[in-house]
mmCIF file of the N, C-alpha and C atoms, coordinates in Angstrom:
data_MODEL
# 
_entry.id   MODEL 
# 
loop_
_atom_site.group_PDB 
_atom_site.id 
_atom_site.type_symbol 
_atom_site.label_atom_id 
_atom_site.label_alt_id 
_atom_site.label_comp_id 
_atom_site.label_asym_id 
_atom_site.label_entity_id 
_atom_site.label_seq_id 
_atom_site.pdbx_PDB_ins_code 
_atom_site.Cartn_x 
_atom_site.Cartn_y 
_atom_site.Cartn_z 
_atom_site.occupancy 
_atom_site.B_iso_or_equiv 
_atom_site.pdbx_formal_charge 
_atom_site.auth_seq_id 
_atom_site.auth_comp_id 
_atom_site.auth_asym_id 
_atom_site.auth_atom_id 
_atom_site.pdbx_PDB_model_num 
ATOM 1   N N  . MET A 1 1  ? 5.651   -14.484 -4.156  1.00 0.00 ? 1  MET A N  1 
ATOM 2   C CA . MET A 1 1  ? 4.747   -13.718 -5.118  1.00 0.00 ? 1  MET A CA 1 
ATOM 3   C C  . MET A 1 1  ? 4.251   -14.755 -6.221  1.00 0.00 ? 1  MET A C  1 
ATOM 4   N N  . PRO A 1 2  ? 3.215   -14.360 -6.840  1.00 0.00 ? 2  PRO A N  1 
ATOM 5   C CA . PRO A 1 2  ? 2.409   -15.467 -7.659  1.00 0.00 ? 2  PRO A CA 1 
ATOM 6   C C  . PRO A 1 2  ? 3.259   -15.589 -8.974  1.00 0.00 ? 2  PRO A C  1 
ATOM 7   N N  . ASN A 1 3  ? 4.021   -14.731 -9.357  1.00 0.00 ? 3  ASN A N  1 
ATOM 8   C CA . ASN A 1 3  ? 4.848   -15.077 -10.581 1.00 0.00 ? 3  ASN A CA 1 
ATOM 9   C C  . ASN A 1 3  ? 6.262   -15.482 -10.353 1.00 0.00 ? 3  ASN A C  1 
ATOM 10  N N  . CYS A 1 4  ? 6.516   -15.806 -9.262  1.00 0.00 ? 4  CYS A N  1 
ATOM 11  C CA . CYS A 1 4  ? 7.963   -16.305 -8.760  1.00 0.00 ? 4  CYS A CA 1 
ATOM 12  C C  . CYS A 1 4  ? 7.908   -17.936 -8.896  1.00 0.00 ? 4  CYS A C  1 
ATOM 13  N N  . THR A 1 5  ? 8.994   -18.534 -9.312  1.00 0.00 ? 5  THR A N  1 
ATOM 14  C CA . THR A 1 5  ? 9.306   -19.936 -9.433  1.00 0.00 ? 5  THR A CA 1 
ATOM 15  C C  . THR A 1 5  ? 9.498   -20.152 -7.866  1.00 0.00 ? 5  THR A C  1 
ATOM 16  N N  . PRO A 1 6  ? 9.316   -21.506 -7.479  1.00 0.00 ? 6  PRO A N  1 
ATOM 17  C CA . PRO A 1 6  ? 9.736   -21.966 -6.211  1.00 0.00 ? 6  PRO A CA 1 
ATOM 18  C C  . PRO A 1 6  ? 11.224  -21.671 -5.794  1.00 0.00 ? 6  PRO A C  1 
ATOM 19  N N  . ASP A 1 7  ? 12.165  -21.554 -6.675  1.00 0.00 ? 7  ASP A N  1 
ATOM 20  C CA . ASP A 1 7  ? 13.535  -21.312 -6.215  1.00 0.00 ? 7  ASP A CA 1 
ATOM 21  C C  . ASP A 1 7  ? 13.887  -19.788 -6.527  1.00 0.00 ? 7  ASP A C  1 
ATOM 22  N N  . CYS A 1 8  ? 13.074  -19.168 -6.644  1.00 0.00 ? 8  CYS A N  1 
ATOM 23  C CA . CYS A 1 8  ? 13.282  -17.620 -6.742  1.00 0.00 ? 8  CYS A CA 1 
ATOM 24  C C  . CYS A 1 8  ? 13.723  -16.981 -5.684  1.00 0.00 ? 8  CYS A C  1 
ATOM 25  N N  . GLN A 1 9  ? 14.839  -16.327 -5.766  1.00 0.00 ? 9  GLN A N  1 
ATOM 26  C CA . GLN A 1 9  ? 15.403  -15.604 -4.748  1.00 0.00 ? 9  GLN A CA 1 
ATOM 27  C C  . GLN A 1 9  ? 15.072  -14.243 -4.353  1.00 0.00 ? 9  GLN A C  1 
ATOM 28  N N  . GLN A 1 10 ? 14.079  -13.681 -5.331  1.00 0.00 ? 10 GLN A N  1 
ATOM 29  C CA . GLN A 1 10 ? 13.319  -12.339 -5.038  1.00 0.00 ? 10 GLN A CA 1 
ATOM 30  C C  . GLN A 1 10 ? 12.071  -12.388 -4.336  1.00 0.00 ? 10 GLN A C  1 
ATOM 31  N N  . SER A 1 11 ? 11.717  -13.626 -3.949  1.00 0.00 ? 11 SER A N  1 
ATOM 32  C CA . SER A 1 11 ? 10.367  -13.756 -3.476  1.00 0.00 ? 11 SER A CA 1 
ATOM 33  C C  . SER A 1 11 ? 10.201  -13.004 -1.986  1.00 0.00 ? 11 SER A C  1 
ATOM 34  N N  . LEU A 1 12 ? 8.809   -12.830 -1.908  1.00 0.00 ? 12 LEU A N  1 
ATOM 35  C CA . LEU A 1 12 ? 8.570   -11.981 -0.640  1.00 0.00 ? 12 LEU A CA 1 
ATOM 36  C C  . LEU A 1 12 ? 7.398   -12.704 0.112   1.00 0.00 ? 12 LEU A C  1 
ATOM 37  N N  . GLU A 1 13 ? 7.495   -12.970 1.269   1.00 0.00 ? 13 GLU A N  1 
ATOM 38  C CA . GLU A 1 13 ? 6.635   -13.714 2.198   1.00 0.00 ? 13 GLU A CA 1 
ATOM 39  C C  . GLU A 1 13 ? 6.054   -12.821 3.117   1.00 0.00 ? 13 GLU A C  1 
ATOM 40  N N  . LEU A 1 14 ? 4.742   -12.615 3.152   1.00 0.00 ? 14 LEU A N  1 
ATOM 41  C CA . LEU A 1 14 ? 3.979   -11.687 4.120   1.00 0.00 ? 14 LEU A CA 1 
ATOM 42  C C  . LEU A 1 14 ? 3.279   -12.406 5.124   1.00 0.00 ? 14 LEU A C  1 
ATOM 43  N N  . ARG A 1 15 ? 3.647   -12.198 6.479   1.00 0.00 ? 15 ARG A N  1 
ATOM 44  C CA . ARG A 1 15 ? 2.829   -12.777 7.441   1.00 0.00 ? 15 ARG A CA 1 
ATOM 45  C C  . ARG A 1 15 ? 2.377   -11.619 8.421   1.00 0.00 ? 15 ARG A C  1 
ATOM 46  N N  . PRO A 1 16 ? 1.028   -11.485 8.247   1.00 0.00 ? 16 PRO A N  1 
ATOM 47  C CA . PRO A 1 16 ? 0.283   -10.403 9.126   1.00 0.00 ? 16 PRO A CA 1 
ATOM 48  C C  . PRO A 1 16 ? 0.161   -11.029 10.581  1.00 0.00 ? 16 PRO A C  1 
ATOM 49  N N  . GLU A 1 17 ? 0.468   -10.110 11.503  1.00 0.00 ? 17 GLU A N  1 
ATOM 50  C CA . GLU A 1 17 ? 0.528   -10.510 12.927  1.00 0.00 ? 17 GLU A CA 1 
ATOM 51  C C  . GLU A 1 17 ? -0.937  -10.772 13.406  1.00 0.00 ? 17 GLU A C  1 
ATOM 52  N N  . ARG A 1 18 ? -1.872  -10.115 12.950  1.00 0.00 ? 18 ARG A N  1 
ATOM 53  C CA . ARG A 1 18 ? -3.303  -10.385 13.118  1.00 0.00 ? 18 ARG A CA 1 
ATOM 54  C C  . ARG A 1 18 ? -4.219  -10.183 11.759  1.00 0.00 ? 18 ARG A C  1 
ATOM 55  N N  . GLU A 1 19 ? -5.269  -10.520 11.916  1.00 0.00 ? 19 GLU A N  1 
ATOM 56  C CA . GLU A 1 19 ? -6.244  -10.413 10.739  1.00 0.00 ? 19 GLU A CA 1 
ATOM 57  C C  . GLU A 1 19 ? -6.401  -8.969  10.437  1.00 0.00 ? 19 GLU A C  1 
ATOM 58  N N  . GLN A 1 20 ? -5.940  -8.489  9.359   1.00 0.00 ? 20 GLN A N  1 
ATOM 59  C CA . GLN A 1 20 ? -6.094  -7.109  8.917   1.00 0.00 ? 20 GLN A CA 1 
ATOM 60  C C  . GLN A 1 20 ? -5.936  -7.021  7.399   1.00 0.00 ? 20 GLN A C  1 
ATOM 61  N N  . ARG A 1 21 ? -6.284  -5.900  6.942   1.00 0.00 ? 21 ARG A N  1 
ATOM 62  C CA . ARG A 1 21 ? -6.287  -5.450  5.332   1.00 0.00 ? 21 ARG A CA 1 
ATOM 63  C C  . ARG A 1 21 ? -4.638  -4.964  5.267   1.00 0.00 ? 21 ARG A C  1 
ATOM 64  N N  . LEU A 1 22 ? -3.996  -5.623  4.191   1.00 0.00 ? 22 LEU A N  1 
ATOM 65  C CA . LEU A 1 22 ? -2.739  -5.050  3.725   1.00 0.00 ? 22 LEU A CA 1 
ATOM 66  C C  . LEU A 1 22 ? -2.986  -4.238  2.742   1.00 0.00 ? 22 LEU A C  1 
ATOM 67  N N  . LEU A 1 23 ? -2.556  -3.101  2.554   1.00 0.00 ? 23 LEU A N  1 
ATOM 68  C CA . LEU A 1 23 ? -2.476  -2.288  1.368   1.00 0.00 ? 23 LEU A CA 1 
ATOM 69  C C  . LEU A 1 23 ? -0.969  -2.235  0.886   1.00 0.00 ? 23 LEU A C  1 
ATOM 70  N N  . LEU A 1 24 ? -0.776  -2.816  -0.250  1.00 0.00 ? 24 LEU A N  1 
ATOM 71  C CA . LEU A 1 24 ? 0.436   -3.032  -0.956  1.00 0.00 ? 24 LEU A CA 1 
ATOM 72  C C  . LEU A 1 24 ? 0.693   -1.913  -1.764  1.00 0.00 ? 24 LEU A C  1 
ATOM 73  N N  . CYS A 1 25 ? 1.847   -1.367  -1.865  1.00 0.00 ? 25 CYS A N  1 
ATOM 74  C CA . CYS A 1 25 ? 2.289   -0.265  -2.786  1.00 0.00 ? 25 CYS A CA 1 
ATOM 75  C C  . CYS A 1 25 ? 2.575   -0.877  -4.187  1.00 0.00 ? 25 CYS A C  1 
ATOM 76  N N  . ARG A 1 26 ? 1.867   -0.157  -5.261  1.00 0.00 ? 26 ARG A N  1 
ATOM 77  C CA . ARG A 1 26 ? 2.043   -0.530  -6.524  1.00 0.00 ? 26 ARG A CA 1 
ATOM 78  C C  . ARG A 1 26 ? 2.753   0.573   -7.273  1.00 0.00 ? 26 ARG A C  1 
ATOM 79  N N  . CYS A 1 27 ? 3.128   1.765   -6.805  1.00 0.00 ? 27 CYS A N  1 
ATOM 80  C CA . CYS A 1 27 ? 3.687   2.897   -7.375  1.00 0.00 ? 27 CYS A CA 1 
ATOM 81  C C  . CYS A 1 27 ? 5.286   3.069   -7.139  1.00 0.00 ? 27 CYS A C  1 
ATOM 82  N N  . SER A 1 28 ? 5.738   2.328   -6.070  1.00 0.00 ? 28 SER A N  1 
ATOM 83  C CA . SER A 1 28 ? 6.998   2.399   -5.499  1.00 0.00 ? 28 SER A CA 1 
ATOM 84  C C  . SER A 1 28 ? 7.533   3.795   -4.793  1.00 0.00 ? 28 SER A C  1 
ATOM 85  N N  . ARG A 1 29 ? 6.544   4.519   -4.425  1.00 0.00 ? 29 ARG A N  1 
ATOM 86  C CA . ARG A 1 29 ? 6.694   5.772   -3.729  1.00 0.00 ? 29 ARG A CA 1 
ATOM 87  C C  . ARG A 1 29 ? 6.816   5.662   -2.225  1.00 0.00 ? 29 ARG A C  1 
ATOM 88  N N  . SER A 1 30 ? 6.246   4.627   -1.729  1.00 0.00 ? 30 SER A N  1 
ATOM 89  C CA . SER A 1 30 ? 6.015   4.354   -0.262  1.00 0.00 ? 30 SER A CA 1 
ATOM 90  C C  . SER A 1 30 ? 7.455   4.332   0.299   1.00 0.00 ? 30 SER A C  1 
ATOM 91  N N  . ALA A 1 31 ? 7.529   5.067   1.604   1.00 0.00 ? 31 ALA A N  1 
ATOM 92  C CA . ALA A 1 31 ? 8.647   4.830   2.383   1.00 0.00 ? 31 ALA A CA 1 
ATOM 93  C C  . ALA A 1 31 ? 8.839   3.618   3.291   1.00 0.00 ? 31 ALA A C  1 
ATOM 94  N N  . ASN A 1 32 ? 7.618   3.004   3.082   1.00 0.00 ? 32 ASN A N  1 
ATOM 95  C CA . ASN A 1 32 ? 7.505   1.797   3.933   1.00 0.00 ? 32 ASN A CA 1 
ATOM 96  C C  . ASN A 1 32 ? 7.082   0.527   3.121   1.00 0.00 ? 32 ASN A C  1 
ATOM 97  N N  . LEU A 1 33 ? 7.946   0.292   2.190   1.00 0.00 ? 33 LEU A N  1 
ATOM 98  C CA . LEU A 1 33 ? 7.595   -0.769  1.063   1.00 0.00 ? 33 LEU A CA 1 
ATOM 99  C C  . LEU A 1 33 ? 7.731   -2.077  1.914   1.00 0.00 ? 33 LEU A C  1 
ATOM 100 N N  . PRO A 1 34 ? 6.843   -3.173  1.520   1.00 0.00 ? 34 PRO A N  1 
ATOM 101 C CA . PRO A 1 34 ? 6.014   -3.131  0.310   1.00 0.00 ? 34 PRO A CA 1 
ATOM 102 C C  . PRO A 1 34 ? 4.606   -2.653  0.518   1.00 0.00 ? 34 PRO A C  1 
ATOM 103 N N  . TYR A 1 35 ? 4.539   -1.975  1.872   1.00 0.00 ? 35 TYR A N  1 
ATOM 104 C CA . TYR A 1 35 ? 3.218   -1.322  2.221   1.00 0.00 ? 35 TYR A CA 1 
ATOM 105 C C  . TYR A 1 35 ? 2.944   0.138   1.683   1.00 0.00 ? 35 TYR A C  1 
ATOM 106 N N  . CYS A 1 36 ? 1.656   0.407   1.263   1.00 0.00 ? 36 CYS A N  1 
ATOM 107 C CA . CYS A 1 36 ? 1.163   1.733   0.820   1.00 0.00 ? 36 CYS A CA 1 
ATOM 108 C C  . CYS A 1 36 ? 1.200   2.646   1.910   1.00 0.00 ? 36 CYS A C  1 
ATOM 109 N N  . ASP A 1 37 ? 1.799   3.816   1.894   1.00 0.00 ? 37 ASP A N  1 
ATOM 110 C CA . ASP A 1 37 ? 1.715   4.809   2.922   1.00 0.00 ? 37 ASP A CA 1 
ATOM 111 C C  . ASP A 1 37 ? 0.931   6.115   2.309   1.00 0.00 ? 37 ASP A C  1 
ATOM 112 N N  . GLY A 1 38 ? 0.253   6.117   1.139   1.00 0.00 ? 38 GLY A N  1 
ATOM 113 C CA . GLY A 1 38 ? -0.291  7.109   0.578   1.00 0.00 ? 38 GLY A CA 1 
ATOM 114 C C  . GLY A 1 38 ? 0.636   8.138   0.057   1.00 0.00 ? 38 GLY A C  1 
ATOM 115 N N  . SER A 1 39 ? 1.825   7.809   -0.243  1.00 0.00 ? 39 SER A N  1 
ATOM 116 C CA . SER A 1 39 ? 2.720   8.807   -0.936  1.00 0.00 ? 39 SER A CA 1 
ATOM 117 C C  . SER A 1 39 ? 2.520   9.098   -2.366  1.00 0.00 ? 39 SER A C  1 
ATOM 118 N N  . HIS A 1 40 ? 1.755   8.363   -2.942  1.00 0.00 ? 40 HIS A N  1 
ATOM 119 C CA . HIS A 1 40 ? 1.272   8.521   -4.303  1.00 0.00 ? 40 HIS A CA 1 
ATOM 120 C C  . HIS A 1 40 ? 0.173   9.745   -4.545  1.00 0.00 ? 40 HIS A C  1 
ATOM 121 N N  . SER A 1 41 ? -0.384  10.144  -3.446  1.00 0.00 ? 41 SER A N  1 
ATOM 122 C CA . SER A 1 41 ? -1.410  11.227  -3.544  1.00 0.00 ? 41 SER A CA 1 
ATOM 123 C C  . SER A 1 41 ? -0.773  12.469  -2.949  1.00 0.00 ? 41 SER A C  1 
ATOM 124 N N  . PRO A 1 42 ? -1.062  13.749  -3.363  1.00 0.00 ? 42 PRO A N  1 
ATOM 125 C CA . PRO A 1 42 ? -0.674  14.862  -2.700  1.00 0.00 ? 42 PRO A CA 1 
ATOM 126 C C  . PRO A 1 42 ? -1.588  14.925  -1.261  1.00 0.00 ? 42 PRO A C  1 
ATOM 127 N N  . PRO A 1 43 ? -1.063  15.540  -0.288  1.00 0.00 ? 43 PRO A N  1 
ATOM 128 C CA . PRO A 1 43 ? -1.701  15.593  1.087   1.00 0.00 ? 43 PRO A CA 1 
ATOM 129 C C  . PRO A 1 43 ? -2.948  16.497  0.908   1.00 0.00 ? 43 PRO A C  1 
ATOM 130 N N  . ALA A 1 44 ? -3.968  15.823  1.698   1.00 0.00 ? 44 ALA A N  1 
ATOM 131 C CA . ALA A 1 44 ? -5.257  16.627  1.731   1.00 0.00 ? 44 ALA A CA 1 
ATOM 132 C C  . ALA A 1 44 ? -4.992  17.893  2.812   1.00 0.00 ? 44 ALA A C  1 
ATOM 133 N N  . THR A 1 45 ? -5.307  19.036  2.331   1.00 0.00 ? 45 THR A N  1 
ATOM 134 C CA . THR A 1 45 ? -5.005  20.146  3.382   1.00 0.00 ? 45 THR A CA 1 
ATOM 135 C C  . THR A 1 45 ? -6.175  20.501  4.340   1.00 0.00 ? 45 THR A C  1 
ATOM 136 N N  . GLY A 1 46 ? -7.359  20.143  4.057   1.00 0.00 ? 46 GLY A N  1 
ATOM 137 C CA . GLY A 1 46 ? -8.501  20.443  5.066   1.00 0.00 ? 46 GLY A CA 1 
ATOM 138 C C  . GLY A 1 46 ? -9.357  19.293  5.249   1.00 0.00 ? 46 GLY A C  1 
ATOM 139 N N  . LEU A 1 47 ? -10.183 19.477  6.280   1.00 0.00 ? 47 LEU A N  1 
ATOM 140 C CA . LEU A 1 47 ? -11.130 18.422  6.647   1.00 0.00 ? 47 LEU A CA 1 
ATOM 141 C C  . LEU A 1 47 ? -11.840 18.065  5.443   1.00 0.00 ? 47 LEU A C  1 
ATOM 142 N N  . ALA A 1 48 ? -12.473 19.028  4.789   1.00 0.00 ? 48 ALA A N  1 
ATOM 143 C CA . ALA A 1 48 ? -13.312 18.672  3.535   1.00 0.00 ? 48 ALA A CA 1 
ATOM 144 C C  . ALA A 1 48 ? -12.532 17.800  2.579   1.00 0.00 ? 48 ALA A C  1 
ATOM 145 N N  . ASP A 1 49 ? -11.407 18.289  2.318   1.00 0.00 ? 49 ASP A N  1 
ATOM 146 C CA . ASP A 1 49 ? -10.658 17.447  1.355   1.00 0.00 ? 49 ASP A CA 1 
ATOM 147 C C  . ASP A 1 49 ? -10.457 15.962  1.879   1.00 0.00 ? 49 ASP A C  1 
ATOM 148 N N  . LYS A 1 50 ? -10.172 15.837  3.287   1.00 0.00 ? 50 LYS A N  1 
ATOM 149 C CA . LYS A 1 50 ? -9.959  14.462  3.620   1.00 0.00 ? 50 LYS A CA 1 
ATOM 150 C C  . LYS A 1 50 ? -11.194 13.711  3.487   1.00 0.00 ? 50 LYS A C  1 
ATOM 151 N N  . TRP A 1 51 ? -12.301 14.222  3.864   1.00 0.00 ? 51 TRP A N  1 
ATOM 152 C CA . TRP A 1 51 ? -13.615 13.494  3.511   1.00 0.00 ? 51 TRP A CA 1 
ATOM 153 C C  . TRP A 1 51 ? -13.899 13.155  2.225   1.00 0.00 ? 51 TRP A C  1 
ATOM 154 N N  . ARG A 1 52 ? -13.653 14.181  1.178   1.00 0.00 ? 52 ARG A N  1 
ATOM 155 C CA . ARG A 1 52 ? -13.787 13.928  -0.141  1.00 0.00 ? 52 ARG A CA 1 
ATOM 156 C C  . ARG A 1 52 ? -13.083 12.839  -0.623  1.00 0.00 ? 52 ARG A C  1 
ATOM 157 N N  . ARG A 1 53 ? -11.671 12.806  -0.286  1.00 0.00 ? 53 ARG A N  1 
ATOM 158 C CA . ARG A 1 53 ? -10.814 11.773  -0.583  1.00 0.00 ? 53 ARG A CA 1 
ATOM 159 C C  . ARG A 1 53 ? -11.263 10.262  -0.120  1.00 0.00 ? 53 ARG A C  1 
ATOM 160 N N  . PHE A 1 54 ? -11.658 10.350  1.225   1.00 0.00 ? 54 PHE A N  1 
ATOM 161 C CA . PHE A 1 54 ? -12.166 9.050   1.891   1.00 0.00 ? 54 PHE A CA 1 
ATOM 162 C C  . PHE A 1 54 ? -13.326 8.552   1.150   1.00 0.00 ? 54 PHE A C  1 
ATOM 163 N N  . PHE A 1 55 ? -14.433 9.419   0.905   1.00 0.00 ? 55 PHE A N  1 
ATOM 164 C CA . PHE A 1 55 ? -15.631 8.856   0.186   1.00 0.00 ? 55 PHE A CA 1 
ATOM 165 C C  . PHE A 1 55 ? -15.249 8.336   -1.272  1.00 0.00 ? 55 PHE A C  1 
ATOM 166 N N  . SER A 1 56 ? -14.678 9.324   -1.927  1.00 0.00 ? 56 SER A N  1 
ATOM 167 C CA . SER A 1 56 ? -14.420 9.141   -3.416  1.00 0.00 ? 56 SER A CA 1 
ATOM 168 C C  . SER A 1 56 ? -13.355 8.232   -3.607  1.00 0.00 ? 56 SER A C  1 
ATOM 169 N N  . GLY A 1 57 ? -12.507 7.901   -2.814  1.00 0.00 ? 57 GLY A N  1 
ATOM 170 C CA . GLY A 1 57 ? -11.261 7.050   -3.166  1.00 0.00 ? 57 GLY A CA 1 
ATOM 171 C C  . GLY A 1 57 ? -10.110 7.774   -3.796  1.00 0.00 ? 57 GLY A C  1 
ATOM 172 N N  . ARG A 1 58 ? -10.126 9.109   -3.918  1.00 0.00 ? 58 ARG A N  1 
ATOM 173 C CA . ARG A 1 58 ? -9.015  9.700   -4.710  1.00 0.00 ? 58 ARG A CA 1 
ATOM 174 C C  . ARG A 1 58 ? -8.171  10.569  -3.855  1.00 0.00 ? 58 ARG A C  1 
# 
């Protein structure tokens, strides 16, 4: 990680298997750390809510 010294024992190295976007969790609620699984948001109940969230980013 950028703020870690070269001898840091807590460093994390990410190696994507293919070119992709990695969404890293910043809230620590994800069950799949260090990746974001959307746990920070309440679930969208209907299709309209899902589309609204997709286009507004909320």
